[in-house]
TIKEVEX-80378 format. One record per residue (C-alpha): residue in one letter; x, y negated, z negated. Coordinates in steps of 0.25 Angstrom, whole numbers, plus 2048, in hexadecimal, padded with zeros to 3 digits. Layout:
N
  marti   px   py   pz
      A    X    Y    Z
...
***
This chain:
511
  marti   px   py   pz
      X  988  5A1  DBF
      X  990  5AA  DB5
      X  988  5B5  DAD
      X  989  5AD  DA0
      X  983  5A1  DA7
      X  978  5A9  DAD
      X  975  5AE  D9F
      X  975  5A0  D99
      X  96C  59C  DA4
      X  962  5A7  DA2
      X  963  5A4  D93
      X  960  595  D95
      X  953  599  D9E
      X  94F  5A2  D92
      X  950  597  D87
      X  949  58D  D91
      X  93D  596  D93
      X  941  599  DA2
      X  945  5A8  DA1
      X  937  5AE  DA0
      X  929  5A9  DA3
      X  920  5A3  D98
      X  914  5AA  D95
      X  908  5A1  D91
      X  903  5AD  D89
      X  90F  5AC  D80
      X  90D  5A7  D72
      X  914  599  D72
      X  921  597  D6A
      X  91A  58D  D61
      X  911  598  D5B
      X  91E  5A0  D59
      X  925  594  D52
      X  918  592  D49
      X  919  5A1  D45
      X  928  5A0  D42
      X  925  594  D39
      X  91A  59B  D31
      X  923  5A8  D30
      X  92F  59F  D2B
      X  926  598  D21
      X  921  5A6  D1B
      X  930  5AA  D1A
      X  933  59D  D13
      X  928  59F  D09
      X  92D  5AD  D06
      X  93B  5A8  D04
      X  941  5B0  D0F
      X  946  5A3  D17
      X  949  595  D13
      X  940  589  D17
      X  946  57F  D21
      X  948  571  D1B
      X  943  56B  D28
      X  93C  574  D31
      X  93B  570  D40
      X  92F  571  D48
      X  930  56E  D57
      X  923  56B  D5F
      X  91F  564  D6C
      X  919  556  D6A
      X  90D  550  D72
      X  918  54B  D7C
      X  91C  559  D7E
      X  92A  556  D78
      X  930  55E  D6D
      X  92F  559  D5F
      X  935  55E  D52
      X  930  55C  D44
      X  93B  55F  D39
      X  935  561  D2B
      X  92C  555  D28
      X  933  54C  D32
      X  92B  546  D3D
      X  92C  54D  D4A
      X  937  549  D54
      X  938  54B  D63
      X  944  555  D66
      X  943  554  D75
      X  952  550  D76
      X  955  55D  D6F
      X  94D  567  D78
      X  957  56C  D83
      X  94D  571  D8D
      X  93E  573  D90
      X  937  580  D8B
      X  92A  587  D8F
      X  91D  582  D89
      X  91C  58E  D80
      X  92A  58D  D7A
      X  92E  584  D6E
      X  93A  57D  D69
      X  93E  57F  D5B
      X  94B  57F  D52
      X  952  58D  D50
      X  94F  58B  D41
      X  940  58B  D43
      X  940  597  D4C
      X  949  5A0  D44
      X  94F  5A1  D36
      X  95E  5A0  D36
      X  967  5A5  D2B
      X  976  5A8  D2A
      X  97B  5B5  D24
      X  983  5B8  D18
      X  992  5B8  D16
      X  999  5C5  D15
      X  9A8  5C8  D13
      X  9B1  5CC  D1F
      X  9B5  5D8  D17
      X  9A7  5DD  D16
      X  9A6  5DD  D26
      X  9AB  5E9  D2E
      X  9B0  5E7  D3C
      X  9AB  5F5  D40
      X  99D  5FB  D3D
      X  99C  606  D33
      X  991  60F  D2E
      X  985  607  D2B
      X  98C  5FB  D2F
      X  984  5EE  D30
      X  988  5E4  D3B
      X  98C  5D6  D35
      X  98A  5CA  D3D
      X  992  5BD  D3D
      X  993  5B1  D45
      X  997  5B8  D52
      X  98F  5C5  D51
      X  992  5D2  D4A
      X  99E  5CF  D41
      X  99F  5DD  D3C
      X  998  5E7  D33
      X  994  5E7  D24
      X  98D  5F1  D1A
      X  980  5E9  D18
      X  977  5DF  D1F
      X  970  5D2  D1C
      X  967  5D2  D27
      X  95D  5DB  D2E
      X  955  5D9  D3B
      X  957  5D3  D48
      X  95E  5C5  D48
      X  965  5BC  D52
      X  972  5B8  D4B
      X  978  5AA  D4D
      X  987  5A9  D4B
      X  98A  59D  D43
      X  999  59C  D41
      X  9A5  59C  D4A
      X  9A8  599  D59
      X  99C  5A1  D5D
      X  992  59C  D54
      X  984  59B  D5A
      X  986  5A9  D60
      X  979  5B2  D60
      X  979  5C0  D5C
      X  96E  5CA  D58
      X  96E  5D3  D4B
      X  964  5DE  D49
      X  962  5E8  D3E
      X  96A  5E6  D32
      X  976  5DD  D32
      X  97E  5D3  D2A
      X  97E  5C4  D2E
      X  98A  5BC  D29
      X  98A  5AD  D25
      X  98E  5AB  D34
      X  982  5B2  D3A
      X  975  5AB  D3A
      X  969  5B4  D3A
      X  95D  5AF  D42
      X  950  5B4  D3D
      X  944  5B4  D47
      X  935  5B3  D44
      X  928  5B6  D4A
      X  92D  5C0  D54
      X  937  5B7  D5A
      X  93F  5BF  D64
      X  94D  5C2  D5E
      X  953  5C5  D6C
      X  94D  5B7  D71
      X  952  5B0  D64
      X  960  5B6  D67
      X  960  5B1  D76
      X  95B  5A3  D73
      X  964  5A1  D67
      X  970  5A5  D70
      X  96B  59B  D7B
      X  96B  590  D71
      X  97A  590  D70
      X  97B  58E  D61
      X  98A  58C  D62
      X  988  57E  D67
      X  983  57A  D59
      X  98F  57F  D51
      X  998  576  D49
      X  9A4  572  D51
      X  9AF  577  D47
      X  9BA  580  D47
      X  9B0  58B  D42
      X  9A3  588  D49
      X  996  58B  D42
      X  987  58A  D43
      X  97F  586  D37
      X  971  58D  D36
      X  96B  57F  D34
      X  971  57B  D42
      X  96C  587  D49
      X  95E  585  D43
      X  95D  577  D49
      X  960  57C  D58
      X  954  57C  D61
      X  94F  589  D68
      X  944  58B  D72
      X  93A  595  D6E
      X  931  59D  D78
      X  925  5A5  D74
      X  929  5B3  D6D
      X  923  5BA  D79
      X  92C  5B2  D83
      X  938  5B4  D7A
      X  936  5C3  D7C
      X  935  5C1  D8B
      X  942  5B8  D8C
      X  94A  5C3  D84
      X  944  5CE  D8D
      X  948  5C6  D9A
      X  956  5C4  D94
      X  958  5D2  D91
      X  954  5D6  D9F
      X  95E  5CC  DA5
      X  96A  5D1  D9C
      X  96E  5DC  DA6
      X  96C  5D3  DB2
      X  975  5C8  DAB
      X  980  5D2  DA8
      X  980  5D7  DB6
      X  981  5C9  DBB
      X  98C  5C5  DB2
      X  994  5D1  DB6
      X  992  5CF  DC5
      X  995  5C0  DC3
      X  9A2  5C2  DBC
      X  9A6  5CD  DC6
      X  9A3  5C3  DD1
      X  9AB  5B7  DCA
      X  9B7  5C0  DC7
      X  9B7  5C5  DD6
      X  9B6  5B6  DDB
      X  9C2  5B3  DD1
      X  9CA  5BF  DD4
      X  9C8  5C0  DE3
      X  9D0  5B4  DE8
      X  9DC  5B8  DDF
      X  9DC  5C7  DE3
      X  9DB  5C3  DF2
      X  9E7  5B9  DF0
      X  9EF  5C4  DE9
      X  9EB  5CE  DF5
      X  9F0  5C4  DFF
      X  9FD  5C0  DF8
      X  9FF  5CF  DF7
      X  9FD  5D1  E06
      X  A06  5C5  E09
      X  A12  5CA  E01
      X  A11  5D8  E07
      X  A12  5D3  E15
      X  A03  5D7  E18
      X  9FD  5C9  E19
      X  A03  5C4  E26
      X  A09  5CC  E32
      X  A18  5CE  E33
      X  A1F  5C7  E3F
      X  A2A  5CF  E45
      X  A31  5C2  E4A
      X  A32  5BD  E3C
      X  A40  5BC  E36
      X  A41  5C8  E2C
      X  A41  5C5  E1E
      X  A4F  5CB  E1D
      X  A55  5BF  E24
      X  A4D  5B6  E1B
      X  A53  5BE  E0F
      X  A61  5BC  E14
      X  A5F  5AD  E15
      X  A59  5AD  E07
      X  A66  5B4  E02
      X  A6F  5AA  E0A
      X  A67  59E  E04
      X  A69  5A3  DF6
      X  A77  5A6  DF8
      X  A79  597  DFC
      X  A72  592  DF0
      X  A7B  59B  DE7
      X  A87  595  DED
      X  A82  587  DEC
      X  A80  589  DDD
      X  A71  587  DDE
      X  A6D  594  DD9
      X  A74  5A0  DD2
      X  A77  5AD  DD8
      X  A6E  5B8  DD2
      X  A76  5C1  DC9
      X  A70  5CD  DCF
      X  A6D  5CA  DDE
      X  A62  5D2  DE4
      X  A62  5D7  DF3
      X  A56  5DF  DF8
      X  A57  5E7  E05
      X  A50  5F2  E0C
      X  A57  600  E0F
      X  A51  60D  E14
      X  A43  606  E13
      X  A45  603  E04
      X  A49  5F7  DFC
      X  A56  5F5  DF5
      X  A5C  5EB  DEC
      X  A6A  5E8  DEA
      X  A6E  5E1  DDD
      X  A7D  5E0  DD8
      X  A81  5EA  DE3
      X  A77  5F4  DDF
      X  A6C  5F9  DE8
      X  A5F  5FF  DE3
      X  A51  602  DEA
      X  A46  5F9  DE6
      X  A3A  5FF  DEE
      X  A33  600  DE0
      X  A33  5F1  DDF
      X  A2E  5EE  DED
      X  A1F  5EC  DEA
      X  A1A  5EE  DF8
      X  A1E  5F0  E07
      X  A22  5E4  E0F
      X  A24  5E2  E1E
      X  A31  5E6  E25
      X  A36  5D8  E27
      X  A34  5D4  E18
      X  A3E  5D5  E0D
      X  A3D  5D5  DFE
      X  A45  5CC  DF4
      X  A45  5C9  DE6
      X  A41  5BC  DE1
      X  A4E  5B9  DDB
      X  A54  5B9  DE9
      X  A4B  5AF  DEF
      X  A4A  5A4  DE5
      X  A4F  59D  DD8
      X  A46  59D  DCC
      X  A46  596  DBE
      X  A3D  597  DB3
      X  A3B  58A  DAA
      X  A43  587  D9D
      X  A40  58D  D90
      X  A36  586  D87
      X  A40  580  D7E
      X  A48  57A  D8A
      X  A3C  571  D8E
      X  A32  56C  D83
      X  A29  560  D83
      X  A32  558  D7A
      X  A3C  557  D85
      X  A32  551  D8F
      X  A33  542  D93
      X  A2B  538  D9C
      X  A2D  539  DAB
      X  A39  530  DAF
      X  A45  530  DB8
      X  A4D  536  DAD
      X  A43  542  DAB
      X  A3F  54E  DB3
      X  A32  555  DB5
      X  A2E  562  DAE
      X  A25  56B  DB6
      X  A1B  573  DAF
      X  A12  57F  DB2
      X  A06  576  DB6
      X  A0F  571  DC2
      X  A0F  57F  DC7
      X  A01  583  DC4
      X  9FA  576  DC9
      X  A04  575  DD5
      X  A07  566  DD1
      X  A15  561  DCF
      X  A10  554  DC9
      X  A0A  55A  DBD
      X  A11  558  DB0
      X  A18  54D  DA8
      X  A23  555  DA1
      X  A31  54F  DA4
      X  A3F  552  D9D
      X  A4B  549  D9D
      X  A54  549  DA9
      X  A60  54B  D9F
      X  A59  558  D99
      X  A56  55D  DA7
      X  A65  55B  DAB
      X  A6A  562  D9F
      X  A60  56E  D9D
      X  A55  56F  DA8
      X  A5C  56E  DB5
      X  A5A  57D  DB7
      X  A4B  57C  DB7
      X  A4A  571  DC2
      X  A3F  572  DCC
      X  A40  56B  DD9
      X  A36  568  DE5
      X  A33  575  DEC
      X  A36  57E  DDF
      X  A2B  587  DDB
      X  A26  586  DCD
      X  A1E  592  DC7
      X  A16  592  DBA
      X  A1B  59D  DB1
      X  A12  59F  DA5
      X  A03  5A0  DA4
      X  9FE  59C  DB2
      X  A0A  5A4  DB8
      X  A0F  5A3  DC6
      X  A09  596  DCB
      X  A13  590  DD5
      X  A15  582  DDA
      X  A1F  57D  DE4
      X  A24  570  DE0
      X  A22  566  DEB
      X  A2C  55D  DF1
      X  A26  551  DE9
      X  A28  559  DDC
      X  A31  553  DD1
      X  A3E  55A  DCD
      X  A3C  560  DC0
      X  A3D  56D  DB7
      X  A34  578  DB4
      X  A2F  57B  DA6
      X  A2E  588  D9E
      X  A21  58D  DA6
      X  A27  58B  DB4
      X  A30  593  DBD
      X  A37  58C  DC9
      X  A39  594  DD6
      X  A42  590  DE2
      X  A40  599  DED
      X  A4A  59A  DF9
      X  A47  592  E05
      X  A47  59E  E0E
      X  A39  5A3  E08
      X  A2C  59C  E0B
      X  A29  597  DFD
      X  A1A  599  DFF
      X  A1C  5A8  E02
      X  A24  5A9  DF5
      X  A19  5A3  DED
      X  A0F  5AD  DF3
      X  A17  5B8  DEF
      X  A1A  5B2  DE1
      X  A0B  5B0  DDF
      X  A09  5BF  DE3
      X  A14  5C6  DDC
      X  A1A  5BD  DD1
      X  A0C  5BB  DCB
      X  A0A  5CA  DCB
      X  A17  5CC  DC5
      X  A15  5C1  DBA
      X  A07  5C7  DB6
      X  A0D  5D5  DB5
      X  A19  5D1  DAD
      X  A10  5C8  DA4
      X  A05  5D3  DA0
      X  A01  5D2  D92
      X  A06  5C4  D8F
      X  9FD  5B8  D8D
      X  A05  5AF  D96
      X  A09  5B4  DA3
      X  A17  5B1  DA8
      X  A20  5B1  DB5
      X  A28  5BE  DB4
      X  A36  5BD  DAE
      X  A41  5B9  DB8
      X  A47  5C7  DB7
      X  A3A  5CC  DBD
      X  A36  5C0  DC5
      X  A43  5BF  DCD
      X  A42  5CE  DD1
      X  A35  5CD  DD7
      X  A35  5D2  DE5
      X  A31  5C8  DF1
      X  A2C  5CE  DFE
      X  A33  5C5  E08
      X  A2C  5C3  E16
      X  A33  5BC  E22
      X  A32  5AD  E20
      X  A28  5AB  E2B
      X  A1F  5B6  E25
      X  A20  5AF  E18
      X  A1A  5A3  E1F
      X  A0F  5AB  E25
      X  A0B  5B1  E18
      X  A0B  5A4  E11
      X  A02  59E  E1B
      X  9F8  5AA  E1B
      X  9F8  5AA  E0C
      X  9F4  59B  E0B
      X  9E9  59D  E15
      X  9E3  5A9  E0E
      X  9E4  5A2  E00
      X  9DD  596  E06
      X  9D2  59F  E0A
      X  9D1  5A5  DFC
      X  9D1  598  DF6
      X  9C5  594  DFE
      X  9BD  5A1  DF9
***
């Protein structure tokens, strides 16, 4: 149960007469209501308040059911309106019978200051204090009901001198009715539910006056508010503790996963095996495979080929025949039989076409002469069957072939929900990527699951860092992305890492 849910539960107990015990010595609420009627009648005769056209009186009938007499009409049973049972000493009545409600007066915006000044008077609008003015139109202790705007029905309390605008309904109490209790119970009624369903919701005073409210004896009103006051610090402590626990429960699996991935890519998750073929041999095969693909015309040679190697216990990179030390780019120590390589040297990457190259007006029904357009949801939901967008084969052959995706290609979500990856299964249709995807084809010499472990760890972090301050997160630009350094273990160790990570992640998921 959240802190707010607990507050609501306690408030519900209060309005149902279950929060504090009843005292048989309390003057019953029926006597209070009689005094209020007499007090109102006196004020009507003095011209201080207006007489209601059809006053309401609610009473228990001989069958112990609630009845209501409105004006000169015959009493009508209202048992279907009463939401719950109340104690014997309590009464039901309409808000308009218990209180006197009156909206404030209009005041120009130019007369209201946002900041207080010498002898400033608080000005109440529909959502509480709107600002400060020079003079008041009310003085005393009043619950305030907001009657305009999305938050209409909210309850505030004004004391002393204040100004009430036309959007603030002042609630006058009678016969020692506890103002603190009135604020609590009015809030519990959730008056917003009675607002007009318009672009600018509003509450009419007449509508509020017709809402049912349970009324305890005055002395019990005081006991209820005293109890709620005592509970306030306990509720605040509970809410704070609950939020802390929920946050920890939410953050712990993600933090643990991140920690495990970090151990994995640093060579600390599984033991090294001296009999493993070193990563240097693997790197040579990757270079040979890439050279073969270049010669066959399947990929293009990098304009600035990178070769990273160790010398004198440091890392160096050779680009265009120039060597430079890159120790400052190596994020952590790795085992002796590992190597490091830039992403550009272990795969081929392609982002989706520009928006103008692929619009909804181009889409056609699925047929033998069309080709599928993969969307972000395919990567996020790990499902190649989702989506109904297709483009004509003619347009594909003419403009879109460079964005082709095949079974075993990896698609990556590149905007909003970044870094979600999906390996297209062997059953996947040949298609193209849309604007929100990236395609990755990783060398067959690397365990693709190991690559994705590193991708999940490092690339997402790089994406978050490069996207700080923007509303939508994005995969880093290619000039950054391709230069990201990958720690490369021996192939057998890659497989051991993958197995261990999957085992641990299964345990985390079960937490």
